[in-house]
C-alpha positions in Angstrom: -7.7 -4.6 -6.4 -4.2 -3.7 -7.7 -5.2 -0.2 -8.8 -6.9 0.5 -5.3 -3.8 -0.8 -3.5 -1.5 1.4 -5.6 -3.7 4.5 -5.1 -3.9 3.9 -1.3 -0.1 3.4 -1.0 0.7 6.6 -3.1 -1.8 8.7 -1.1 -0.4 7.6 2.2 3.1 7.9 0.9 2.6 11.4 -0.3 0.8 12.4 2.9 3.7 10.9 5.0 6.3 12.8 2.8 4.3 16.2 3.0 4.0 15.8 6.8 7.8 15.2 7.1 8.6 18.1 4.7 6.5 20.5 6.7 7.7 19.4 10.1 11.5 19.1 9.4 11.9 21.0 6.1 13.3 18.0 4.2 12.2 14.7 3.1 14.0 11.4 3.7 13.1 9.6 0.5 14.2 6.2 1.5 12.0 5.9 4.5 9.1 7.6 2.6 9.3 5.1 -0.3 9.8 2.2 1.9 6.8 3.1 4.0 4.7 3.4 0.9 5.9 0.0 -0.3 5.1 -1.6 3.1 1.6 0.0 3.0 1.0 -1.3 -0.6 2.1 -4.8 0.4 -0.1 -4.9 3.6 -3.1 -3.4 1.8 -2.8 -5.7 -1.2 -2.6 -8.8 1.0 -5.5 -7.5 3.1 -7.7 -7.1 0.0 -6.5 -10.5 -1.4 -7.4 -12.2 1.8 -10.9 -10.8 1.9 -11.8 -12.8 -1.2 -13.1 -16.2 -0.4 -11.5 -19.2 -2.0 -13.8 -21.2 -4.3 -13.5 -24.7 -3.0 -15.9 -26.2 -5.5 -13.9 -25.6 -8.7 -14.0 -28.2 -11.3 -11.2 -30.8 -10.9 -9.1 -31.6 -14.0 
């Protein structure tokens, strides 16, 4: 789950940076890195929330 989240965030971050580079000629690194971190956090929480909680765990 973590590896998939990192790969997704890096892919979207690189694509966002390349789009910005080709449209304006320079890259604003702070916004690109921040955008990739937000995508990582959102995707990680999305994948984490899809796994059901096991309510029938043994109680200690």
